[in-house]
N, C-alpha and C positions, 0 to 999 in steps of 0.2 A: 462333562468333565471326564468320564469314564472312556469315551470314544477318543477324546484327545490324547488322552495319556497313553490309550494303545498305539495309536500312531505315533507319537513320539517315540515310545519305546522301540517300536519296530524300525523307525529311522535310527536310532541309536544302535540297534544290534547290527543293522546292514552297514553302518558307517564303520565299526568297529570290526567287524567280520570275526576271523577266528581269533584274533588278539583278546578279544572281549573275555573269553572264559578263563583268560590267563590272570586276571586283575579282578575275579570276582565281579563279573556284570551282572550276577543274579541279583545283586542289590537293587537293580533298577527294574527289575521284573515286575509285571502286573500281580497285584494281590488279587484275592477271590472276590474281593467288594469292588475290583476295577479301580482302585486308587493307585497313584503313582508313589512309591515310597520316598522318592527324593523329596516330596514335599508333604511327607507324612511326619508324625510326631517323633518318628524313631531317632534315637540318639545316635546311631550308626547310618544315619541318610546320607552322608556325604563322606563316609569311609572310602568308596570306589574311586570318589573323585580326588581324595589326596594321593591315593596311589597312581592314578592316572597321571597327576601332574608331576610326581616325583619319578615316575617312569623316564628312560632313555629314548623313547620314542617319540618322535615330534607329533606323529599322527595321534596318539594318544592324548597328548596334552592338549593338541589342537581341539579336539572332540570334547574333551573335558572343559576348555575355555569356551566352546559353542555352549554346553549345557549351562555354564554358570552364568553367561551372558543371558540366556534365557529364562535363567530363574529372576535375575534382576528384572527382566523386560516385563514378567509376571508379577512383580512386587514382591518377591520373596527375598529373604534376607540372607545374603551369603557373605556375611563378612568374617565367619568363622574361617573361611578358607583364606584369607588375607595373607597369614604367612607362607602357604604353600604358593601362592599366584605369584607374590611378588619375588619369588626366587626365579622365576622364568622372566623376569623384566629384562635380563642380559640375553636372552635366545636370540640365535641368528636366524631364525625363522619368521620372516617379515610378516605373514599371517598372524602366527602365535603372539608375535609383540604388539601388533596392532589391539588383539582381542586384550592382552594384559593391560594395557593403557588404558583402555575402555573400561575394564574394572578397576582399577587405580583412581581413575578420574572419579568414581562414582564412592568409593569408600577411603579415600585418603584425608578427606576431613575428620573422618570418623576414627580411623586407626592412624592418627598423626605420629605417636611414637615409632611404630613399624615402618611408616612410610619414610621417616626421618634416617633409618638405618639404609635405606637404597638411595640417598639423595645423590651420592657420588654417580650412581648408574644413571639417573637423569640429567646429570649436569653432563655426561660422556654423550649421553643421546642426543644431547642438543648439537653435538657436531657431527651426528649421522647423515649419512649422504642422501637418505631417503627424507624427502619434506615431510611427509606424514607422520614419520618418527620423532623428528625435529618439533614439530607442531604438538603432538601427542606429549612429550616430555614437558614442554612449557606448561601445556594445559594441566598436567599432574602436579607439576612443580607449585604452579598458582593456585592448586586446590588444596595445598596443606596449608591451614591456617594456623601458622605459628609464627610469632613475631621474631623469632631467632633467626631466621632464613630471610628477611626480609631484604638484607644486601644482596643475598645469592638472587632472588627474585628479580630486584633491580636491573643485577648486572645482566641477568638473562634476559629481561624483558629489551634492554638496551641493544644488546647483540642480535635478538631476533627482529627488532625492528629494522635492521640493516642486512637482514637476509635477503637474499638473491631470489628466493620462493615469496610470491605475495600470499600464498596459502599461511606461510608462517608468519609474515608480518600481519595478516589478519589473527591470527591467534593472540600476536603480542598486543595487539589493540584490545582485545577480549581481556588479556591478562592485568592491563591497566586497571581496569575497574576493579577488580578482585584485589588487587595490591591496594588501591586507594582505600577501600572499605576496610582493608586489614590496618593500613597505617596511614591515617589522613595527614601525617607531616611529612609525606614523600610528595605531597602535590608539587611543589616546584620542578623537580626533575621530572615527573611524570608530565607535567605541561612542557617541557622541552621535547620529550618524545613524542607528545601529541603533535605538537607544531611540526616536527619532522614527517610524522607520518601524514598530517593533512596534505604535504606536497606531493604525497604518491599518487601517482598516475593511474595505479591499476584501480580496476571498478570493484575487484575482489576486496579491497582494503578501505573502501571509501565509507561505505556503510557503517563497518565496525568503529572505524576511529571517529567519525562523526557521534557515534553512541558514547565512546569514552569522553569526548569532548562534553557532551551533554551531562554526563554524571561527574567528571573531575571539576572543570571549569566553565559552565555554560556562560558567565559573566565577561569571559576574553572574546568579545566581539573582533578584538582587535587580531585574533587569529584567522578569522575568516576572512578579513578584506581581500588578501593576495590570490585565497583558495576560491573565493566566490563564482567567477567565472567558469574555473575548471569543475567545481562541482555541479554547475548548472548544466555542464553540456555532458557529463559523465553521467548525469542523473537517470537517463533512459536505460542505460547498460547496467547499471547496478543491481544486484539481486533486489528481490521485492521488499524484504524486511529493511534493507539498508534504504532502500527509496522512503519508506515510511519514515525512517528517523530524520533522514536529509530534509524531506519535504518538511518536517515540523520545525527542524532548525531553522531552514532557509525562511520560514513563515515570520519567526521573531526576529532574526536578522533584517528582513525586508520592513518591517513595522519600526525600526530603529533608525534606517539607512535612507529610507526615501520618503517624499512627501504624500499626502494621501491622494489618493486618484478620485475622491469624492469631492474635492475642494471645488472643482469647477462647477458641479452641480450646484453646490453651496453660494459660490460667487452669484450663480445665475438667478437663484432665488433672492438675493440681495438684491440684485440688479431691479429685479421686476418690483419689490417691495419699497423702492426709491418714493419718496414723496414728491407731489407735485411742485411743490414751492422751494426746492433745493436750488441752490443758486449755481451759476456756472463754475465758479471757483471751487465750489465744494466737489462738484463731480469731476475737474480736473484732478484735485486733489488725489480723490479717490482712484481715478483712473491710474493715477503717478504709482499711488501706492499699492494698488494689487495688480501684481502682473500675472497674465495668463498662464494657466498651469500646463507644465510640457513634462510627460512622464519621462523619467530616467530611463537610458537605454538598457541599463544593467535590469531596471525592473519591468521592462519589457522581456527582456531575455529571460527571467525567469518564469514569467507567465507562457512565453511561447514555448519553452523547453518541458514544461510540466504538463501541457495540455494534451499530447499524445498518451500520457499515462492515464486519461480517463479510460482508455480503452483495455486497461490492464485487465488479466484475470483474477488478481487479487485484490478483495474487497476493501482492506486497509488501503491500500494504495490508492484506488479511486475515492475513498473517502478523504484521505490525506490531501488529495488533489482538490477536492471539493471545498474543504475548509480553506485552504490557500487561497483558490478563487474568491471565497466568501468573505475573507479578511483581508485581501491586497488588491483584487482585480477591480476597475470601474465597475461600477452598477449596470453599464449597459453589457458587459460580457459575462457577467455572472450566470445567466440564463444557460451558458453551455453545458454546465454542470448537470442540469437537472436530468437530462437523458441518461445520462449514465448512473446518475443515483436510483432512478425509476428501474433500470437494468438490474441493480442488486436486489432488487424485490423477489426475484427469482431465486435466491441462493436459498441457505438455510435458515432457520428459525432465529438463531442467534444473530447472525447478520441483518436479518430482516429488522428485530428489534432496534439494534444500533443507529441503522440506516434511517429507520422511521421515526427515531427520535431527534436525529439531527433536521430530517426534512419538518418536522412539527415545529422546530426552533426558527426554521428558515420562512415558512409559509406565514408566521406571526408578523413579520417585517415585509416579505415580498411575495403577495398571494400571485402575482402575474408569472412567477417562476414554473408553478406546478399546474395551473389551470389547465394548460392540453392535455394533462394526464390525469384527469380527475377519475376516470375510469379505472385506472391502475390501482386506486386505493379504497374501490369496493371490498367489501368484508366477504372473505370465503367461509363457508361452513368448517372447513378443516385448519383454519386458522386458529391458533391458541388465544386465550383470552385477552391476555397483553398485549399481542399484536392486533386484533379487533380494536380495543380501546385505542392505541396510538393511530390506527386507521382512521377511527371515528374522530379523532381529534383533529387530525389533518382535513378531513372532509368539512367539518365545522370551520376550519379557519377558511378554507378555499370558497365558502358560499358566497353568493354576491346577488344582485338582482336578477342576475341572467341565469344561473345556474339554480336558484334555490328551489324550484319545484321539482327539479330533478332529484335533489339531494334530500328534500322532504319525503319524496316517493321511496327512497332507498330506506331512510330511517324507519318508514312503517314497516317493512319487512323487519328490520333489526329489533323491533320492540317485541315481536312474537317469539324471538330466540329463545331456546331454552336454557340459554345461560344466562343467570338471573343477574350477574355482575354487569355483563355487557347490556342486557336490557336497562337496565337502570342508567348506564352511561349514556346510552342513547336517548333518554328521556332528557337528561341533562344537557344533553347536546341540542336538542329540539328547543329547549329553554334559551339556550346562547344564540341559537339561530334567529328566535322570537325576538331578542333584545337587540341583537346588531343589525337587522332590517327590520324596520319599523313596519314596512308594508305587509310583512306576514304576521305580525303579532297576534293579531285576533284569529287569524288561521292556526297557529299555533296553540293559543289558549283553548279553542275549542276542541282542537284534538285532544289536548291533555284531559280537557273535562270528560270527554270520550272514555279514556282510558282509566277514569275512576270508577267504570263500572265493570272493568277488566276483572276476571277470577283470580288472577295472580295476584296476592297481596303485596308483594314487593314491587310489581309496577305501580299499583294504587298509591302505595306509600311514596316512592319517589316523584310520582306524578303531582301528590298533595303538595310536597317540599318544592317543585319546580313552579307551581301554580302559585304559592305563597309568595315567592320571589317576584312573580311577574305580575301579581296585582299590586305590589307596592308602588309600580309605575303608574298605573291607572284605577286607584281602588274605588273611585266615585262610579265609574261606568260599569262594574262587576259586582254589584252588591248581591244579585242572583246566584253567582257563584259560590259567594260566601256562605249562602242559605244552603246551598246543595251541599257545600262540604260539610256543613254543619250537621246534616241530617246523616252523612256516612260515619259520623265519629262512633257511632255504636258498633259499627262493624270492623272498622280499623283497629288492629292492634299492633301495629309496629310503632314503637315509641316515639320515633322520628317524625312519623306523619300525624299522629295524635298531638304532639307538641306543637306542629306547625299548625294545625287547624285551630287549637286554642289560641295561639298567638293572633291568628288571624282575626277570631272574633273578639278577642280583647282589643287589639289595635283599631278595629273599626267598628267597636260596640255601639256608637250611636248611630250607625246605619242600620245595625241590626237590633234595635232594643227590646223586641218582643223574644227574639230567639236567645240572646246572650244569657238572661237569668235563669232560662231553663237549662242550658247547657251545663251551667255552674252547679245547677243542683244536681243534675245527672253524675258529673265528676266528684261532686264531692261525696257520693257514696261509696265511690270506689277509691276514693283518696290513698288510702292505706294500701292497695293490692298494686297501685302504678309505679313505674319505674321514675327514677331520681328525675330526669329530664321532663318527665309529663308532669310531675309534683309541683315544679319550679314554675311551670307555667300555668298552672291551676292557681298559685298564689299570685301570679301576676295578674290573670283574669279576673280574680277576686278585689283585689286591690283596684284595678280601674272601673269594676263596676261598682265598687263601693263609692268611689269618687263621683261618679255620675249617676247613680241609680239607687242613693242608699235605702229607699224605702223597702225595695223587694231583695236586696242582697245583704242587708246589715246582718241578720242574724244567720246566714249562709257563711258569711265570711268570719263571723267570731267562731262558729263550729269548725271551720277549716284551720284557722288560728289555733286553737286549742289542740286540734288532733296534730297539726304540724309541729307543735310546740315538744313534743316527746317523739319525734320521728327518730329512727336510728342514724340517718345520715346528718353529719355536721352541717352541711352546706345547707340543707333545708331547714335545721333548727336557727340558724344565724339570719337566713333569709327571713323567717317568720318573725323573728324579735324585731329585725329591722322595719318590716312593713308594719306591724304592730304600733310601733313608737311613730312612724311616719303618718299613717292616715288615721289612727284612733287618737283623739286628742285627749289629753289631761293633764295633771299638773307636772308631770316631769318631763313632757314633751317640750323641745325645744323650739328654736326659730324654725327648723326646717319643715316643720307640719304646714306652715302656711303656704310652702310652694309645693306641695304634694302632687296637685294637678299639672304643674308645669314640669315637674320630675317624671311622673308615669304617662302624661298624654301628650307630651312634647312629641312633635312630627318626626318620623325617622326617616332617613334618607334611604332612597331605593338601592339595593344591594346591585355592584355590578359583577356581572357574570364574566370572569376571565379566564382565559386558558391556563392552566398551570404550567405551562412552558413560557410564559411571558418574560419570566426573570431569568432565565435560562441562558440569555444571550451574553449575561457578563463571564461567563466561562468559554474558553475556547471550544469550537466545535471537534467532535471526535475524539475528545479526553475523557478519562474517566470521571473528573470532575463534573463535566457536562452530563453525564449518565446518572450520575447519583444525586445532581442538583447540590452538591455541597464539594467544599474544596477539600481534595484529597492530598495525603501526603506527598510531596514531591512535584506539585502542581507549581508550574510556572506561569505567573501571569503574562497575558498578552500584552507588551507595550503599547503605549499611545503614540500616534503618529508625530514625529517632531514638526515644530513650528517652521522652523528653516532647514532648508536641505544641507545635510552635512556634505562635507569634500567627497566629491565622487572620483577624484585622484586615489584615493588609498587603495581603491580596488586595482590601478594599474599595476601591471607586472614589469619590473626592471628587466632586461634583456642580460643575463649574466652571460659573459662570453667564455668561451671553452678555454681552458688552461694549456698553454703550448706543451708543458711536458707530458701530459695525459697521452699525446699522438706523437710519439718519439718518430716513426717512420715518415712522417708528412714533413719533417723539418725542411728539406729541401725544397720541396713543393712551396712552403710556405716563405720562403726566402725568395724565390721568383715571383711570388705573387706581391711580396713587399717591393721589388725591383720594378715591378710594372706600374703600381700605385706611384714609385718614384717618379717615372716618367710622366705620369698622368696628372697629378696634382700640383701646383705650384709651392713656391718655398714658405709662403705664407699659410697656405692651408696645412702644409705640412706641420708648422709650428703649433696651428690651433691643435691638431690631432695629437701631437705630444703632451699638450697640455691637458688634454681630455683622458689620457691614458688607455684605460683598458676597454672604455666606453665606444672609441673610435675603431675599435678592431674588427674585422670582417667576419661573417657568419653569424648564427644565432644559436644559442642554447636551446634546445629542445625540452629541458626540464620546465623551463620557465616561460618559453613564448608560445607554445602549443596552447595552453589553455587560454591565455589572454587574446592571440590573435584570431584564434576560432570562435571566441565568446564574443568579439566586438564587432559582427557583421553591422550592426547600425551605430555603435559608437564608433567615434575617431580615434585612431591610434595616437601614440604620443610621436611629435616630431622628432625625436632622436630615433625612433624604430623606421620612421620612413626615410631619413637620410642614410642610415646604414643599408636599407636594403637597395636603395638607389647606388650608393657606392660598389656593394657587392655585385648589382648588376654590371655595372661600368668596368670593374676589375674582371669580371667572369668571361665577358665576350671580347670577340675579336674588334680591332680597330674600326674595320670597315663596315660593321653589323651594328656601331654603337648606338645610332639613332634608333633603329628597330627595337634593338634589346631593351633601351632604357624606356620607351613608350609601353612595351609588355610589363615591365618591371612595374610601372607607375600605376597603370592600370589594374595590377594584382595586389597592389600594397595593402587593401583593405580586406581581401578575403582570408579565409582559414588558410592554417599552413599547409595542409592537404592540397587546396588548390593551387597555394603559391608553389609548391612543389611541382606538381603537374605542368602548369606553366611554363615553368623554367625550363624543364626536360622539352616541351615542345619547342619552344625558341630556340634551345640548343640543337635540337634535331634540323629547324629549319635552317638556321645559320650552317649546318654542316652541309645540309643538301644545295643551299645558295652557293656555297664557296665550291663547288665540283668543279667548275670550267675555270678557275684561278689555279695559280701556280701550286706546287706541291709543298712550299715554303708555307705558303699561308696556311694550307691544310695541316701541317705539323704545328703551326703555332696553335690554332684552334683547338686541336686536339689536347696541348696542352694546358690551355686555360680550362678546356672541358673536364680534363681530368682532376685539375686543381679544385675546381668548384665541386665536383662530385665527390671528391674525398673529403670535403669539409661536409658537405650534405650527408655522407655516408655514415660519419661520426653521427650527426644529428638523428638520421634516422634509426641508426641503432638505439640510442638512448630513448628514443620514442617508441621504439615498437617493443623493445625488451623491457619487462617489468623489474628494472635493475633501479635500485633507489640510487647506487654510486657505483660507478666504473673508474676504477684504479688502474686497471691493466691498459697497455697502448694497445690500440686497434689497427691491425695489420690492413693495408691497402689492397683488396683483390683486385684482379686485373679486369674483371667486366664490371666496373664499377656502377656504370648507369643500368646495366642490366638488373644487377643485384638489388638495387634501389626501385626499380620499377617493380620488381617480382614482388613486393611487399604490396603494392597497389593494384597489381593485375595479377593476382595469384590464379593459377589456374589455366592461364593462356601461356602460350609457347613463345618466348622470346628468341628472336634471331636478328641478327645483320639486316637481312633481306625483309622486303614487306611481305606479308603473306598473300598467297595468291587466291586463297578460297577463305571467305567470309560468312561466317553463320549469320542468318537473317531469321525474321519471324516467317512462321507457315503462313502461305496465302489461305490455306482451308482446313479447319479443324472439325472433323466430323464430330455431331453429338452423341454418336451410337455409343451405348453402354451394355458392358457385357455382365452377367451375373455371376457374382463370387460366392454367394452365399442366400440359398433361397429362405424365405422367411418361415416356411414350414418346417425344413430341416435344421434350422438355425434356433428353433423353439422362440419365434417372435421377433428375432435378429435378422434383419435381411442387409445383404450388401452387394453393392454394385460397382464396378470399377471401369474408366476410360481413359484413354491417353490423351492428354491436353496439349501434345507437341510443343511443349516448352522445355528449355534447358533444365536439367535437374538441379536442383541447388544443394545437392548433397555430394553428388560427384558426377564430372563432365562424361564420364563414361557410361553412367547411368541412364534409365528412361525413366522419366517421370510419370507416374500412376496415380491417378486421384481416385480414393475410395469413399463413395458414400455409405454410410451406416445408418440405418433406420429401425427404431423401435417401435414394432408393429403390436407388440403384447400390451398389457394391463399394467404391467410393473416394471419399475426401471432396472436397467441392465447395468451393470459396474463393472469396472476393472476390464475394460476391451482394448487387446493388445496383441501382439505378434508372439507366437508361441514357439514350437520346435520347428525349425526350417529344414527341409529335404531337397537341396539344391543340388544340382549337377556340378561336377567340378569346374572350378573356374568361375561359376557364377557367384554373384555377391548381391545383398539386397539390405537396404537401410530402413529399419522399422518406423512406423510412424508413431508420433507420441501417445502414450497410453491415456485413453479416456476414462477420467474418474466414473463420471456417472451419463446414463443416456435416459432422458426422460420419457415415459410412454408417449407415442405418437410424435417423437422429436426426430430430426436426422441430423447428422453431422458429416462432413467431408473433412478427411485428412489427405494427407499426401506422403507417398513413400517414393523410394528411387530403387530400381532392379538393375542389374547388370547382367544382359541375357547372352553376354558372349558372342555376339553377332548369330544368336541361332534363335531358333522359334520353340526351342524346349520351354516346356512350363516350369513356373518357379511355383514349388510345392510349398506349403508352410502351414501351420495352424493358427486360425484364428480363435483367441481364448477370450472367456469372459470368467468371472468370479468362480463359477460353478461349471462350466463346459467349457469343451475344447472340440472344435471344428476344424475337419481337413478343409482345405481350399487350394485354388490353382490359379495363377495369371497366366494367361498363354497370349503372347504378342503376337498379332500379325505381321507380316512382312514388311508392310508400308511405315509400321512405327519404329522400326529399327533403324530407318533412314534419317540421316540429320538434313533439314532445309538450308541448303547454301546458295551464294551467289558468285559467278566468277565472271571473267570475261572471256570472250570466244578464243582469245589466244593462248590463255591459260586452260582452257578446257580442252583445246587441241592437244595442248602438250601433256596435259593428264592423261588423255586418251592414248597418246603414243605410247606413253608408258604401259598402259594396261596392254596394249598390241604387242608390244616388246614382250611383257611378262607372259602374253597368251602364245607367242612363237616359243619361248624358252620352254614352256610346259608342253608343248606339240613334240618339240626336238627331244626332250627327255625321255617321253612316252615312247618316242620311236627306238629310242636307243635300248630301254628297257624291254621291250618286244623283239627286239634282235637278239639279244641276250638270252633270253627265254628259248627263242628257238635254235 
């Protein structure tokens, strides 16, 4: 703590410079004991911070806020600075204002009165041009838990829900939950906002609004219908924690909207169980009544779009997809999640614990999923006890006739573990294997008897308990084992083990008639010193022997009853009175004494050794309720499959056409388009179109069609959409190319919206190229039609690409409409009217030579090599792609591997690789980075940093790696060569002129 305080103080002094002495920076000096006075019990510990916050200099205020946020991060109380901090909420310094809002979000709920004084400032900040300030203001406003400002919060949330920034809309979705928890009566208007935000196409908003939906109105499944396909398609691009929320919501949605995919297997089982004497009429009726199962295309869409997330780096996402497949997928497809779940066992202990619990539940119903990964569940000596027990549970569930020998050999090692709890659990697992697989029952029983001679008392005690349960299955064959256990009674002190031996002797006293009375005699002597559970079994043993062998045990039993009558435990006293009245006949004895033998000596059923995870499948996997094995607050039951399929048309999205007033500059073009339609269609068709109204207008609204068309690759689109697309294609192309364009439009009707636009562009370009030999009049007509269609598509692409919820301003028509639209799809490529003469191609040969970036000796165990894959860089077209392989050769894990300080030449640029959180010993990881060497062979110098060290390294490019592999025709090559020759001559002439001037 002292070293941290010194370094923090040094940073503060360097940041303040000479100004620190003006405002009493000595209050932050280091004391003699090495403590930091800011965190001491001194009353004036924050005096300097007050002065700094009230200063006129933004640098001092900024430094003070950094220190305050640091205090909050360390868990210190900084609430007394609230008045001084809230004064700076109206500061013009953006960085200072951000830190002030961070502070206010933390303490607005505690200091509500003071926060209310600045509520007008927060409302003004909601109109700030900076999206971060708007979002922070809304976050602070929703953190003030006062019912008076509920109307203000509601108005602010409504405005933020229509904000142009997706980050602000995301914050609005978070604020919905806070407002609902403050005032549940606002549910109806909040549901309207949620319905609006669910239509948002931004991946930043999707996860947050679904979370609000789950908190406010999880029962309103109808809000999800129209957005189901969009959410499925956006799922891959949503943030990780948003993916978890959406997956859980879609799991519940699918269980209510689709038929069970397991029906087909159930029908096959029922078909195989048909009796031989069934009549043909009954078979015909059953075949008519039961239709074959066909999976809904939307059901398949969900499974297909979540499958790639099994490769996610977030364990919660992988676990969410696994539970989705477990609850929704056909049983033949569930096995694909096994490998991903086994991969998570390399994560932290907390993650391992949750994953192993879910795997334990899965292995009870489906052993085959994880049998290929049996060795992945072997216990390591470094595993904590709870993880060891869970792995032991899974190994027990996976045992079968084929692998039982391997598992038992592994269990023999576990029994010798120093972890007593784990060793006891292993003995219980051996007992379960013996009951589940009858072929190894005798082997397991002999092994447990061998453990009775173990030096560890806990191992012996647990073995006795398990043997007692196993002997109940075959008592007649194992009387010798009962005798052997009776001899061990004097050495065993564990109460549960002693009680188990006494129960066995009493239960099968007729098989050991000579040993049982002697055992009763020994335990009668020590009755007063035994534990309660042992005393109860002594009473049971005496009662059974009194009924079967009264000559030898009558006096012993009377002695035990007299001693037990005055025992301190009331359970033992009650049991004594009950047994005495039942087995010792007298005048007061009732009719039950006649049935004493039937009560005590009745044959007990053998116990069933079951897994503790057997009943956990009633809870949804990867939930808190499943982990705790009890229903937690807020848990939503997973619905049952519907008996009849709900209407799938509720998920079809209607095509909402664009309003003409929104695109005022395009009015003339639309008039021309209507004229073309008048020429093409007949009068009857025009009347039908007029009756349809807006449904027959050309174009499509990107707000609603993007999600529906892209998500229905396997499902058929509605007939109205197909007709509108056909009509649009007929109007947009020239008359002499109508047949070609119609066939292309029909072939692309079921494809996604992006594929549709690309195919239309290609058809337009083909029509233009085909019409070159024609007259100029036809060319002008085609250009006009192309402009008309491109203008409408330009409106769609703007709404599709920009994260605006509503666009009320008219869209101006740019001149190169087609090029601007293609630029969104082909970003990074140069667009021109002529065809490119040089095409980039893949390299024919890629050398495998690697260069040393950092030697493992100089890198303290961290080694790094780099090579050039000769592939286009994904970060920038001007950069050279460089792949770096990092290897941990040490015996400790290396954390936070990243690029540090750069020392690049002028003009050079570099894109860093993503930070590596942890690199395990002996492991390697390959990362990619991009470097713009500015067409020179100068080395790119930078620092490779870890958590504790910094290493200076450099990447030196060979000349050949700076070239780009291209293909070109001979004609184009000569043309480029001629340009280079002209440049060469120009340079020579310039050089001659310069030489003449010098002479």
